[in-house]
Backbone of each chain as ProteinMPNN parsed JSONL, in Angstrom:
{"seq_chain_A": "MARTMEISPVRKSSRPLPDHRQDWEWINENLDELRGKWVMMHEGVLVASDPNIRQLLNGISRDSYPDAMITYVPTKEEAKRIVL", "coords_chain_A": {"N_chain_A": [[123.322, 83.768, 100.932], [121.469, 81.312, 99.199], [117.524, 82.279, 97.935], [114.54, 81.084, 98.683], [112.61, 81.159, 98.99], [109.233, 81.892, 97.834], [107.733, 84.383, 96.07], [105.625, 86.609, 96.674], [102.813, 89.246, 94.534], [103.659, 92.488, 94.448], [100.837, 94.679, 94.61], [98.778, 96.719, 94.509], [97.679, 99.584, 96.334], [94.973, 99.778, 98.077], [94.748, 102.008, 99.517], [96.773, 104.242, 99.89], [100.048, 105.29, 101.24], [99.625, 107.988, 103.859], [101.391, 110.895, 104.153], [103.873, 111.95, 106.019], [105.377, 114.259, 105.484], [104.869, 116.074, 107.131], [104.651, 116.363, 109.895], [107.25, 114.707, 109.603], [109.043, 118.276, 109.28], [108.528, 118.927, 111.546], [110.209, 116.763, 113.198], [112.769, 117.587, 112.078], [113.309, 120.144, 112.593], [112.85, 120.575, 115.285], [115.138, 119.288, 116.056], [117.21, 118.654, 118.126], [116.146, 118.917, 120.571], [115.221, 116.276, 120.527], [117.147, 114.462, 120.336], [117.736, 111.187, 121.106], [115.395, 109.613, 121.311], [112.308, 108.323, 121.088], [110.166, 108.951, 118.587], [107.106, 109.776, 118.37], [104.694, 111.227, 115.988], [101.585, 112.659, 115.725], [99.619, 113.871, 112.44], [101.771, 115.842, 111.946], [101.984, 116.96, 114.277], [103.677, 116.295, 117.696], [102.498, 113.691, 119.954], [103.948, 111.439, 121.637], [107.08, 111.208, 122.877], [110.646, 109.077, 124.651], [112.564, 107.529, 125.371], [112.439, 105.008, 125.297], [111.61, 102.462, 123.714], [109.624, 100.915, 124.088], [108.52, 101.966, 126.771], [107.186, 104.168, 125.713], [104.948, 103.588, 124.374], [103.45, 102.709, 125.816], [100.318, 102.688, 127.077], [99.01, 104.05, 124.573], [96.603, 104.246, 122.869], [96.78, 103.057, 120.208], [94.155, 103.327, 117.327], [93.42, 105.79, 117.865], [95.689, 107.272, 116.974], [95.378, 106.433, 113.561], [97.185, 106.957, 111.55], [100.007, 107.573, 112.769], [103.111, 108.377, 113.092], [105.903, 106.226, 113.848], [109.953, 107.295, 114.747], [113.175, 106.652, 115.703], [114.927, 108.982, 116.982], [118.763, 110.149, 116.303], [121.221, 110.342, 119.285], [123.994, 113.166, 118.82], [126.11, 111.544, 118.99], [125.725, 109.147, 117.786], [125.142, 109.889, 115.825], [126.886, 110.032, 114.547], [128.288, 107.459, 114.592], [129.613, 104.897, 112.636], [128.264, 103.55, 109.656], [127.544, 99.749, 109.561]], "CA_chain_A": [[121.917, 83.056, 101.635], [119.415, 81.849, 97.904], [116.305, 83.117, 97.627], [114.322, 79.807, 99.017], [110.893, 81.033, 99.537], [108.121, 82.13, 97.079], [107.957, 85.721, 96.137], [104.512, 87.467, 95.981], [103.772, 90.399, 93.295], [103.341, 93.71, 94.763], [99.75, 95.039, 95.202], [98.324, 98.425, 95.039], [97.139, 99.19, 97.48], [93.559, 101.045, 97.976], [95.202, 102.873, 100.761], [98.03, 105.38, 99.973], [100.243, 105.694, 102.543], [100.187, 109.064, 104.698], [102.158, 111.473, 103.781], [104.313, 112.072, 106.926], [105.825, 115.526, 105.419], [104.937, 117.828, 108.017], [105.204, 115.405, 110.616], [109.548, 114.937, 109.62], [109.387, 119.042, 109.903], [108.11, 119.487, 112.308], [111.022, 116.478, 114.462], [113.756, 118.369, 111.772], [113.437, 121.657, 113.041], [113.395, 120.142, 117.272], [116.052, 117.662, 116.268], [118.447, 119.118, 119.164], [115.684, 117.899, 121.577], [114.215, 114.695, 120.308], [117.924, 113.228, 120.055], [118.293, 109.759, 121.713], [114.56, 109.466, 122.323], [111.675, 107.222, 120.213], [109.125, 110.158, 118.839], [105.743, 110.166, 117.195], [104.332, 111.496, 115.641], [100.082, 112.75, 114.58], [99.168, 114.346, 111.99], [102.468, 116.939, 112.302], [101.943, 117.215, 116.338], [104.13, 115.256, 118.478], [101.942, 112.585, 120.206], [104.82, 111.261, 122.967], [108.546, 110.797, 122.775], [110.083, 108.474, 124.918], [114.255, 106.794, 125.037], [112.337, 103.478, 125.894], [110.255, 102.043, 122.142], [107.682, 100.461, 124.851], [108.239, 103.628, 127.243], [106.48, 105.717, 124.869], [103.82, 102.961, 123.562], [102.333, 102.26, 127.041], [99.348, 103.656, 127.329], [99.096, 104.948, 123.38], [95.78, 104.098, 121.512], [96.684, 103.269, 118.507], [93.326, 103.279, 117.025], [93.22, 107.747, 118.484], [95.788, 107.869, 116.543], [95.927, 105.318, 112.845], [97.925, 107.359, 110.672], [101.168, 107.818, 113.895], [104.713, 108.052, 112.924], [107.09, 106.663, 115.081], [111.031, 107.324, 114.422], [114.182, 107.419, 116.119], [115.853, 110.299, 116.404], [120.179, 109.41, 117.169], [121.881, 111.137, 119.516], [124.95, 113.34, 117.769], [127.16, 109.977, 119.28], [124.828, 107.542, 117.456], [124.424, 109.923, 114.313], [128.604, 110.647, 113.674], [129.061, 106.606, 113.967], [129.668, 104.241, 110.689], [127.217, 102.117, 110.59], [127.609, 98.711, 108.393]], "C_chain_A": [[121.067, 82.939, 100.308], [118.829, 81.747, 98.267], [115.722, 81.434, 97.842], [113.175, 80.23, 99.573], [110.516, 81.98, 97.579], [108.407, 83.337, 96.688], [106.641, 86.199, 95.233], [104.209, 88.688, 95.627], [103.017, 91.355, 94.324], [102.136, 93.586, 94.118], [99.498, 96.315, 94.957], [97.036, 98.256, 95.334], [95.367, 99.861, 97.638], [93.353, 101.638, 98.891], [96.46, 103.746, 100.306], [99.041, 105.27, 101.391], [100.246, 107.007, 102.706], [101.312, 109.878, 104.552], [103.045, 112.155, 104.321], [105.437, 113.55, 106.552], [105.937, 116.409, 105.653], [105.167, 117.061, 109.257], [107.543, 115.215, 110.719], [109.32, 116.977, 109.557], [109.353, 119.104, 110.838], [109.406, 117.954, 113.686], [112.976, 117.334, 113.606], [114.076, 119.524, 112.518], [113.472, 121.866, 115.373], [113.987, 118.858, 117.344], [116.188, 117.686, 117.34], [117.202, 118.305, 120.922], [115.258, 117.227, 121.576], [115.53, 113.871, 120.81], [117.756, 112.4, 121.031], [116.57, 109.369, 122.263], [113.648, 108.571, 120.337], [110.739, 108.277, 119.977], [107.648, 108.94, 117.751], [105.22, 110.295, 117.735], [102.843, 111.68, 114.815], [99.664, 113.573, 113.313], [100.516, 116.195, 111.873], [103.215, 117.337, 113.965], [102.547, 116.06, 117.09], [103.276, 114.958, 120.017], [102.53, 111.798, 121.718], [106.226, 111.088, 122.488], [109.219, 110.256, 124.256], [112.128, 107.786, 124.546], [114.154, 105.404, 124.608], [110.678, 103.869, 124.472], [108.93, 102.219, 123.103], [107.188, 101.296, 125.536], [106.457, 103.624, 126.628], [104.97, 104.741, 124.66], [102.939, 102.405, 123.963], [101.284, 103.227, 127.126], [98.678, 104.137, 126.268], [98.143, 104.313, 123.052], [95.871, 103.789, 120.08], [95.4, 103.633, 117.215], [93.18, 105.058, 117.689], [94.17, 108.233, 117.88], [96.347, 106.855, 114.546], [96.859, 105.727, 111.941], [100.066, 107.864, 110.837], [101.869, 107.362, 112.815], [105.577, 106.496, 113.927], [108.187, 106.011, 114.085], [111.833, 107.161, 115.824], [115.489, 107.522, 116.031], [117.249, 109.942, 117.251], [120.18, 110.432, 118.06], [122.893, 111.805, 118.83], [126.033, 111.794, 117.627], [127.332, 109.784, 118.357], [124.771, 108.124, 116.427], [125.872, 109.666, 113.827], [128.929, 109.646, 113.791], [129.134, 106.068, 113.126], [129.509, 103.44, 111.364], [127.331, 100.78, 108.94], [126.286, 98.767, 108.221]], "O_chain_A": [[120.232, 83.789, 99.999], [118.94, 81.051, 99.276], [116.343, 80.546, 97.259], [112.737, 79.709, 100.598], [111.219, 82.401, 96.66], [109.583, 83.593, 96.945], [106.45, 86.248, 94.018], [104.954, 89.554, 96.087], [101.977, 91.048, 94.907], [101.991, 92.74, 93.236], [100.362, 97.073, 95.398], [96.036, 97.59, 95.069], [95.008, 100.559, 96.689], [92.236, 101.936, 99.316], [97.322, 103.338, 101.084], [98.537, 105.172, 102.509], [100.842, 107.581, 101.795], [102.356, 109.35, 104.937], [103.427, 113.101, 103.631], [106.275, 113.83, 107.41], [106.536, 117.373, 105.179], [106.3, 117.316, 109.666], [108.496, 115.471, 111.455], [109.914, 117.045, 110.633], [110.427, 119.442, 111.333], [109.393, 118.192, 114.894], [113.998, 117.547, 114.259], [115.189, 119.715, 113.009], [113.84, 122.677, 116.223], [113.774, 117.859, 118.031], [115.497, 116.902, 117.989], [117.479, 117.551, 121.854], [114.582, 117.02, 122.584], [115.383, 112.864, 121.501], [117.58, 112.988, 122.098], [116.395, 108.916, 123.394], [114.073, 108.387, 119.196], [110.293, 108.75, 121.022], [107.502, 107.989, 116.983], [104.907, 110.075, 118.905], [102.656, 111.186, 113.703], [98.859, 114.289, 113.909], [100.094, 117.346, 111.759], [104.266, 117.73, 114.469], [101.985, 114.964, 117.117], [103.337, 115.714, 120.987], [101.804, 111.596, 122.691], [106.249, 110.702, 121.319], [108.647, 110.741, 125.232], [112.635, 107.742, 123.425], [114.958, 104.713, 123.983], [109.706, 104.605, 124.303], [107.928, 102.933, 123.115], [106.015, 101.661, 125.455], [105.309, 103.297, 126.929], [103.906, 105.337, 124.832], [102.003, 101.821, 123.417], [101.451, 104.442, 127.234], [97.652, 104.739, 126.586], [98.624, 103.232, 122.712], [95.217, 104.171, 119.109], [95.79, 104.204, 116.197], [92.005, 105.009, 118.055], [94.171, 109.464, 117.836], [97.546, 106.675, 114.333], [97.481, 104.8, 111.422], [100.932, 108.195, 110.026], [101.631, 106.505, 111.964], [105.013, 106.308, 115.005], [108.081, 105.113, 113.25], [111.311, 107.457, 116.899], [116.485, 106.96, 115.574], [117.217, 109.57, 118.424], [119.407, 111.379, 117.916], [123.065, 111.138, 117.809], [126.502, 111.221, 116.644], [128.383, 109.937, 117.735], [124.365, 107.374, 115.539], [126.034, 109.107, 112.743], [130.074, 109.614, 113.339], [128.59, 106.726, 112.239], [129.831, 102.866, 112.405], [127.216, 101.0, 107.734], [125.746, 98.085, 107.35]]}, "seq_chain_B": "MSAQTLSFSAAVPYGHLTRATRSIVAQVRLTADLIVEWDIDARVDSGSSFCVFGRQWADLLGLDWQRGDQIMISTAAGRFEARLHEVVIKLLEFEWTAWVAFAEWDTVPPSPARDVLGLNGFFDHFLVAIDDIRETIYLEPRF", "coords_chain_B": {"N_chain_B": [[130.403, 98.514, 75.543], [127.44, 98.373, 75.511], [124.817, 100.435, 76.337], [121.941, 100.583, 79.241], [118.253, 100.238, 79.201], [116.437, 101.664, 81.808], [113.399, 101.64, 83.128], [111.773, 103.588, 86.228], [108.668, 103.464, 87.449], [108.026, 104.849, 90.662], [109.331, 107.242, 92.989], [110.905, 107.796, 95.428], [111.802, 110.36, 98.014], [113.972, 111.076, 100.189], [115.498, 112.62, 101.457], [114.547, 114.397, 103.725], [113.79, 112.707, 105.457], [116.123, 112.004, 106.537], [118.265, 114.052, 108.377], [119.034, 113.417, 110.646], [121.071, 111.412, 110.994], [123.45, 109.939, 108.487], [121.912, 108.422, 105.699], [119.636, 106.316, 103.609], [117.096, 105.693, 103.723], [112.974, 104.413, 103.632], [110.056, 105.526, 104.087], [107.667, 102.936, 105.805], [105.064, 101.184, 106.201], [103.421, 98.79, 108.158], [101.748, 95.577, 108.501], [100.009, 92.472, 111.017], [98.016, 91.288, 110.145], [95.986, 93.628, 109.281], [94.667, 95.168, 110.581], [96.663, 96.03, 113.163], [97.952, 98.126, 112.747], [101.658, 99.779, 111.323], [103.569, 102.522, 111.336], [106.706, 103.043, 110.209], [110.324, 104.12, 109.821], [112.561, 102.869, 107.533], [116.055, 101.463, 106.951], [117.39, 101.48, 103.654], [118.558, 98.587, 101.803], [121.11, 96.54, 100.458], [123.094, 95.071, 100.945], [121.839, 93.293, 103.451], [120.318, 90.089, 103.807], [118.252, 89.697, 104.108], [114.934, 90.896, 105.192], [114.592, 93.245, 108.148], [114.084, 93.393, 111.013], [112.833, 95.745, 114.097], [112.768, 93.842, 117.735], [110.529, 94.982, 118.856], [108.236, 95.103, 116.744], [107.196, 93.213, 115.535], [106.432, 92.036, 118.389], [104.195, 94.948, 118.64], [103.061, 94.325, 116.611], [101.184, 91.982, 117.471], [101.956, 89.908, 116.822], [103.765, 86.068, 117.797], [106.994, 86.062, 119.065], [108.388, 84.187, 118.969], [107.025, 82.023, 118.198], [107.973, 82.27, 115.046], [110.512, 81.051, 112.111], [113.007, 79.886, 113.039], [116.217, 81.74, 111.901], [119.626, 82.794, 111.948], [121.391, 85.802, 111.523], [124.669, 87.265, 110.722], [126.57, 89.413, 110.998], [128.932, 92.624, 110.161], [129.612, 93.015, 112.545], [129.123, 90.432, 114.686], [126.998, 87.748, 115.683], [123.517, 88.287, 115.835], [119.883, 85.867, 115.996], [117.218, 85.682, 114.771], [113.185, 85.837, 114.315], [112.212, 84.3, 111.544], [108.705, 86.148, 110.36], [106.34, 86.609, 108.325], [104.714, 89.098, 107.025], [102.689, 92.384, 105.828], [103.533, 94.53, 104.057], [103.826, 98.0, 103.019], [104.354, 100.575, 101.196], [104.571, 103.989, 99.905], [102.054, 104.09, 97.296], [101.66, 100.908, 97.126], [101.903, 97.592, 97.841], [103.035, 94.475, 99.678], [103.076, 91.18, 100.39], [104.935, 89.686, 102.382], [108.301, 87.007, 103.931], [109.901, 87.741, 106.105], [112.972, 88.87, 109.005], [112.594, 88.909, 112.29], [114.919, 90.616, 114.733], [116.246, 89.744, 117.841], [116.542, 91.482, 119.473], [115.072, 94.632, 120.265], [114.932, 96.994, 118.265], [116.909, 98.868, 119.531], [119.418, 101.924, 120.121], [122.702, 101.392, 121.792], [122.052, 97.958, 120.473], [122.598, 95.996, 118.396], [120.802, 95.481, 116.375], [119.697, 96.304, 113.642], [115.638, 98.366, 111.278], [115.603, 97.496, 108.549], [115.427, 97.643, 104.554], [115.598, 94.36, 103.11], [117.89, 92.117, 100.861], [115.584, 89.446, 99.857], [112.278, 89.85, 100.658], [112.252, 92.688, 99.64], [113.949, 94.161, 97.686], [113.52, 92.346, 96.425], [110.996, 92.564, 95.565], [110.867, 94.821, 94.307], [112.71, 96.681, 91.225], [114.889, 98.467, 92.188], [116.822, 102.086, 92.645], [119.101, 103.789, 93.187], [119.89, 107.352, 93.621], [121.823, 108.927, 95.114], [122.926, 110.691, 95.426], [120.648, 113.124, 94.512], [119.239, 112.474, 96.667], [116.618, 109.873, 96.759], [114.735, 107.623, 95.572], [114.436, 104.961, 93.619], [111.751, 103.497, 92.425], [110.609, 100.087, 90.607], [108.226, 98.824, 91.048], [107.837, 94.864, 91.096], [105.108, 93.51, 89.814]], "CA_chain_B": [[128.733, 98.823, 76.196], [125.865, 98.562, 75.379], [123.186, 101.326, 77.103], [120.719, 100.13, 79.616], [116.963, 101.683, 79.539], [115.38, 101.209, 82.999], [112.487, 102.654, 84.093], [110.936, 103.496, 87.244], [107.361, 104.156, 87.295], [107.434, 105.322, 91.79], [109.746, 107.933, 94.026], [110.743, 108.1, 97.01], [112.216, 111.108, 98.827], [114.341, 110.155, 101.371], [116.135, 113.552, 103.163], [113.647, 114.894, 104.736], [114.226, 111.492, 106.764], [117.503, 111.536, 107.098], [118.542, 115.288, 108.522], [119.339, 113.668, 111.921], [122.273, 111.46, 110.492], [123.258, 109.64, 107.246], [121.31, 107.169, 105.33], [118.758, 105.807, 102.737], [114.788, 105.741, 104.757], [112.137, 104.776, 104.094], [109.27, 105.509, 105.289], [107.442, 101.679, 104.912], [104.3, 100.39, 106.254], [103.889, 96.842, 108.649], [101.421, 95.03, 109.84], [100.594, 91.51, 110.198], [96.895, 91.239, 110.359], [95.826, 94.519, 107.683], [93.71, 95.525, 111.34], [96.815, 96.836, 113.45], [99.447, 98.684, 111.565], [102.515, 100.63, 111.672], [104.126, 103.286, 110.147], [108.125, 103.432, 110.736], [110.546, 103.948, 108.975], [113.212, 101.744, 107.437], [117.209, 101.309, 105.727], [117.186, 99.83, 102.625], [120.777, 98.169, 102.797], [121.085, 95.851, 99.546], [123.749, 93.869, 102.121], [120.829, 92.753, 103.771], [120.171, 89.443, 103.09], [116.328, 89.865, 104.622], [114.325, 93.095, 105.771], [114.66, 92.701, 109.573], [112.992, 94.605, 112.465], [113.91, 95.026, 116.148], [111.622, 92.998, 118.493], [109.32, 95.117, 119.802], [107.889, 95.64, 115.847], [107.023, 91.562, 116.411], [104.735, 92.056, 119.752], [102.723, 94.749, 118.68], [102.57, 93.937, 115.067], [100.778, 90.726, 117.721], [102.671, 88.113, 116.373], [104.476, 85.53, 118.867], [107.939, 86.104, 118.274], [109.102, 82.208, 119.559], [106.609, 80.882, 116.437], [108.313, 82.431, 114.033], [111.521, 79.815, 112.517], [114.867, 80.607, 113.53], [117.351, 81.71, 111.691], [121.051, 84.008, 112.954], [122.008, 86.826, 110.443], [125.654, 87.286, 110.245], [127.314, 91.021, 111.366], [130.108, 92.212, 111.289], [129.491, 93.182, 114.544], [128.862, 89.199, 115.226], [125.645, 86.854, 115.525], [122.186, 88.011, 116.222], [119.001, 85.695, 116.37], [115.486, 86.633, 114.71], [112.601, 84.289, 113.728], [110.446, 85.013, 110.549], [107.439, 86.648, 110.283], [104.73, 86.929, 107.017], [104.249, 90.745, 107.273], [102.425, 92.547, 105.039], [104.819, 96.273, 104.691], [103.065, 99.196, 102.119], [105.04, 101.756, 100.539], [103.953, 104.745, 99.293], [101.295, 103.499, 97.06], [102.388, 100.251, 96.245], [101.611, 96.403, 99.05], [103.326, 93.159, 99.739], [103.681, 90.198, 101.152], [106.419, 88.859, 102.555], [108.611, 86.782, 105.593], [111.028, 89.045, 106.992], [112.957, 88.343, 110.443], [112.541, 89.556, 113.549], [115.699, 90.965, 115.212], [116.181, 88.725, 118.523], [116.664, 92.805, 120.988], [114.404, 96.002, 120.61], [115.653, 98.182, 117.786], [117.233, 100.727, 120.408], [120.846, 101.449, 119.949], [123.503, 100.004, 121.195], [122.113, 96.508, 119.808], [122.962, 95.896, 116.685], [119.493, 95.297, 115.369], [118.411, 97.937, 113.072], [114.97, 98.1, 110.704], [116.143, 97.476, 107.246], [114.301, 96.535, 103.963], [117.16, 93.712, 101.892], [116.627, 91.245, 99.436], [114.128, 89.163, 100.78], [111.406, 91.259, 101.769], [111.977, 94.04, 99.211], [114.615, 94.212, 96.048], [113.509, 91.128, 95.051], [109.608, 93.408, 94.956], [110.988, 96.063, 93.156], [113.195, 96.945, 90.307], [115.292, 99.196, 92.733], [117.825, 102.515, 91.807], [119.624, 104.568, 94.73], [119.958, 108.879, 93.186], [122.122, 109.384, 96.912], [122.873, 112.933, 95.646], [119.624, 113.457, 94.942], [118.225, 111.592, 97.337], [115.908, 109.457, 96.643], [114.762, 106.053, 95.227], [113.243, 104.778, 92.484], [111.247, 102.149, 92.189], [110.072, 99.912, 89.475], [107.413, 97.047, 91.373], [106.963, 93.59, 90.202], [103.622, 92.894, 89.44]], "C_chain_B": [[128.009, 98.882, 75.259], [125.009, 99.264, 76.344], [121.762, 100.733, 77.422], [119.783, 100.938, 79.5], [116.342, 101.068, 80.652], [114.385, 102.367, 83.218], [111.33, 102.473, 84.907], [109.701, 104.966, 87.511], [106.804, 105.417, 89.418], [108.818, 106.391, 91.941], [109.802, 107.903, 95.041], [111.733, 108.832, 97.561], [112.8, 110.823, 99.749], [115.403, 111.748, 102.067], [115.911, 114.205, 103.401], [113.603, 113.793, 106.06], [115.514, 111.157, 107.516], [118.572, 112.962, 107.517], [119.43, 114.66, 110.0], [120.074, 112.734, 112.053], [121.604, 110.443, 108.891], [122.793, 108.871, 106.772], [120.068, 107.186, 104.606], [117.969, 105.052, 103.313], [114.316, 105.828, 103.377], [111.061, 104.444, 104.348], [107.433, 103.838, 104.433], [106.319, 101.775, 106.374], [103.859, 98.784, 107.025], [102.633, 96.758, 109.204], [101.232, 93.764, 109.49], [99.37, 90.828, 110.089], [95.456, 92.166, 109.589], [95.159, 95.44, 109.608], [94.616, 96.757, 112.416], [98.36, 97.501, 112.329], [100.235, 99.905, 112.081], [103.739, 101.081, 110.804], [105.708, 103.954, 110.833], [108.949, 103.338, 108.927], [112.69, 103.258, 108.902], [114.597, 101.838, 107.02], [116.442, 100.598, 104.398], [119.079, 99.541, 102.156], [120.009, 96.754, 101.332], [122.357, 94.821, 100.217], [123.744, 92.988, 102.616], [120.131, 91.636, 103.619], [118.709, 89.083, 102.575], [116.011, 91.834, 105.061], [113.943, 92.331, 106.804], [114.638, 93.973, 109.914], [113.363, 94.428, 113.79], [111.992, 94.071, 116.753], [110.492, 93.269, 118.617], [108.107, 95.084, 118.531], [106.153, 94.579, 115.993], [106.219, 91.785, 117.564], [104.188, 92.742, 119.796], [102.603, 95.179, 117.137], [100.71, 92.248, 115.813], [100.754, 89.9, 117.054], [103.453, 87.45, 117.124], [105.777, 85.292, 118.37], [108.974, 84.562, 118.106], [108.257, 82.158, 118.561], [107.798, 80.694, 115.602], [109.616, 81.259, 113.812], [112.983, 81.131, 112.565], [115.869, 80.727, 112.586], [118.365, 82.875, 112.731], [121.349, 84.85, 111.72], [123.268, 87.095, 111.399], [125.884, 88.517, 110.536], [128.574, 91.372, 110.507], [130.764, 92.456, 112.323], [129.595, 91.601, 115.371], [127.414, 88.624, 114.563], [124.864, 87.624, 115.79], [120.674, 86.564, 116.01], [118.114, 86.795, 116.062], [115.078, 84.822, 114.391], [111.45, 85.412, 112.542], [109.457, 84.799, 110.496], [106.78, 86.371, 108.881], [103.944, 87.697, 107.719], [103.068, 90.872, 106.414], [103.575, 94.128, 105.207], [104.207, 96.894, 103.035], [103.967, 100.23, 101.936], [104.283, 102.49, 99.229], [102.443, 103.681, 98.517], [100.675, 101.688, 96.826], [102.272, 99.239, 98.665], [101.58, 95.429, 98.557], [103.304, 91.977, 100.421], [104.594, 89.409, 101.114], [107.114, 88.112, 104.144], [110.182, 87.757, 105.404], [111.349, 88.854, 109.182], [113.01, 89.945, 111.079], [113.413, 89.534, 114.516], [115.516, 90.31, 117.264], [115.469, 89.788, 120.287], [115.586, 93.537, 119.735], [115.409, 96.955, 119.928], [115.846, 99.725, 118.396], [118.842, 100.468, 120.268], [121.788, 101.498, 121.739], [123.588, 98.645, 119.986], [122.721, 97.126, 118.679], [121.931, 95.759, 115.45], [119.383, 96.501, 114.655], [117.114, 97.667, 111.789], [115.044, 97.947, 109.142], [115.07, 96.895, 105.816], [115.498, 95.773, 103.003], [116.116, 93.136, 100.887], [115.439, 91.049, 99.483], [113.557, 89.855, 100.779], [111.061, 92.045, 100.334], [112.603, 94.669, 98.224], [114.072, 93.597, 96.021], [111.769, 91.66, 95.016], [109.801, 94.212, 94.036], [112.598, 95.581, 91.464], [114.237, 98.782, 90.973], [116.982, 100.67, 91.392], [117.983, 103.644, 93.179], [120.331, 105.977, 93.952], [120.791, 109.561, 94.719], [123.014, 110.951, 96.845], [121.4, 113.544, 95.702], [118.633, 112.978, 95.805], [116.957, 111.046, 97.795], [115.997, 108.256, 95.587], [114.14, 106.261, 94.777], [112.255, 103.652, 92.055], [109.847, 101.564, 90.662], [109.257, 98.704, 90.111], [107.253, 95.936, 90.566], [106.202, 92.149, 90.14], [103.052, 91.477, 89.338]], "O_chain_B": [[128.116, 99.535, 74.221], [124.468, 98.571, 77.205], [120.829, 100.461, 76.666], [119.969, 102.15, 79.598], [115.737, 100.006, 80.507], [114.543, 103.573, 83.41], [110.341, 101.762, 84.731], [109.658, 106.189, 87.643], [105.896, 106.236, 89.561], [109.485, 106.399, 90.906], [108.808, 107.975, 95.763], [112.76, 108.177, 97.736], [112.128, 110.101, 100.485], [115.919, 111.683, 103.183], [116.732, 115.116, 103.509], [113.434, 114.027, 107.257], [115.845, 110.483, 108.491], [119.679, 112.951, 106.978], [120.373, 115.321, 110.434], [120.245, 112.567, 113.261], [120.497, 110.237, 108.394], [123.154, 107.885, 107.414], [119.306, 108.098, 104.929], [118.108, 103.833, 103.42], [114.65, 106.533, 102.424], [110.794, 103.323, 104.781], [106.716, 103.771, 103.434], [106.673, 102.326, 107.416], [104.013, 97.741, 106.389], [102.247, 97.491, 110.114], [101.677, 93.323, 108.431], [99.517, 89.619, 109.916], [94.334, 91.708, 109.375], [95.434, 96.639, 109.558], [94.135, 97.857, 112.686], [99.271, 97.195, 111.56], [99.852, 100.759, 112.88], [104.504, 100.508, 110.028], [105.868, 104.903, 111.601], [108.66, 102.947, 107.796], [113.6, 103.234, 109.731], [114.485, 102.82, 106.286], [115.554, 99.775, 104.177], [120.181, 100.088, 102.218], [118.88, 96.267, 101.29], [122.37, 93.674, 99.77], [124.568, 92.076, 102.688], [119.008, 91.928, 103.207], [118.186, 88.603, 101.57], [116.443, 92.984, 105.147], [113.309, 91.276, 106.788], [114.953, 95.075, 109.467], [113.911, 93.524, 114.421], [110.843, 93.882, 116.351], [109.527, 92.505, 118.581], [106.962, 95.039, 118.98], [104.973, 94.796, 116.267], [105.023, 91.588, 117.354], [103.257, 92.552, 120.579], [102.115, 96.212, 116.678], [99.775, 91.786, 115.159], [99.826, 89.192, 116.663], [104.325, 88.259, 117.443], [105.942, 84.512, 117.432], [109.879, 84.166, 117.372], [108.959, 82.303, 117.561], [108.457, 79.676, 115.387], [109.942, 80.572, 114.78], [113.475, 82.236, 112.334], [116.502, 79.688, 112.401], [118.064, 83.505, 113.746], [121.592, 84.127, 110.753], [123.112, 87.16, 112.619], [124.854, 89.045, 110.117], [129.267, 90.424, 110.136], [131.871, 92.266, 112.826], [130.067, 91.543, 116.507], [126.886, 88.872, 113.479], [125.598, 88.364, 116.445], [121.288, 86.447, 114.949], [117.997, 87.951, 116.468], [115.605, 83.714, 114.288], [110.659, 86.355, 112.554], [108.967, 83.67, 110.535], [107.193, 85.247, 108.595], [103.04, 87.496, 108.53], [102.394, 89.876, 106.149], [104.16, 94.567, 106.197], [104.216, 96.167, 102.042], [104.285, 100.763, 102.999], [103.745, 102.075, 98.203], [101.933, 102.739, 99.124], [99.547, 101.361, 96.459], [102.404, 99.668, 99.811], [100.882, 95.039, 97.62], [103.838, 92.218, 101.504], [105.025, 88.654, 100.242], [106.688, 88.45, 105.248], [111.068, 88.15, 104.645], [110.583, 88.77, 110.143], [113.226, 91.122, 110.792], [113.195, 88.685, 115.38], [114.463, 90.624, 117.819], [114.779, 89.527, 121.273], [115.385, 93.083, 118.608], [116.342, 97.547, 120.47], [115.445, 100.866, 118.162], [119.434, 99.389, 120.278], [121.111, 101.674, 122.752], [124.43, 98.339, 119.142], [123.13, 98.211, 118.264], [122.054, 95.853, 114.229], [118.995, 97.572, 115.121], [117.428, 96.687, 111.113], [114.141, 98.583, 108.599], [114.205, 96.025, 105.919], [116.224, 96.44, 102.265], [114.979, 93.238, 100.427], [114.475, 91.795, 99.311], [114.101, 90.951, 100.917], [109.914, 92.085, 99.89], [112.074, 95.673, 97.748], [113.34, 94.014, 95.124], [111.157, 90.934, 94.232], [109.075, 94.367, 93.054], [113.096, 94.539, 91.037], [114.235, 99.861, 90.38], [117.621, 100.495, 90.354], [117.105, 104.117, 93.899], [121.486, 105.732, 93.605], [120.351, 110.559, 95.289], [123.46, 111.795, 97.622], [120.98, 114.257, 96.614], [117.414, 113.076, 95.668], [116.305, 111.421, 98.769], [116.991, 107.96, 94.924], [113.301, 107.156, 94.87], [112.463, 103.066, 90.993], [108.9, 102.104, 90.091], [109.581, 97.58, 89.73], [106.644, 95.96, 89.497], [106.322, 90.929, 90.251], [101.873, 91.307, 89.03]]}, "name": "protein", "num_of_chains": 2, "seq": "MARTMEISPVRKSSRPLPDHRQDWEWINENLDELRGKWVMMHEGVLVASDPNIRQLLNGISRDSYPDAMITYVPTKEEAKRIVLMSAQTLSFSAAVPYGHLTRATRSIVAQVRLTADLIVEWDIDARVDSGSSFCVFGRQWADLLGLDWQRGDQIMISTAAGRFEARLHEVVIKLLEFEWTAWVAFAEWDTVPPSPARDVLGLNGFFDHFLVAIDDIRETIYLEPRF"}
């Protein structure tokens, strides 16, 4: 598909994204318990996990965790799949 | 053949994001109104014409999925519908506005929809180099 939309320039953000490295360290240390689930992490602490993303976020106030990150941890079977 | 030299001002390590599965991933923040923001990880995929995200993100960003321009996305496994919406994407200290596609499905396995940074919306905003051995993406923004 040809590019058809005007491209806006990249800007320097007033506030860089938070470093989620400690969130990922915790996830990587607990992979087996988290597989098949969506995970919400905030400052290195697990906020919630659930196989259903909408369930995960149900009842969670975004304002309470302004720098939270969300990721899906695939099952071992899903991780082995070849993805196009 | 003449040598070409490119320079990059930012490096995005992704090894820590890919312990669960093999992929090239960047952590980005999505927002539509600059109030509600979500930090998610998205695959970097130059084979994708557009940035594509699961429908749940459109809902969570407060976008009315139905109101976006309709497009059909073809993949090796078939076609799916998506809607284009304008969002702000943030990565490291950079941010940019882009039209991205939100799939008709949530990004839930085994849905073919995945969260992807593709040509329109990402590769057209940065010079990109990927060193997969060192698990690092190098970026030079197009200011």
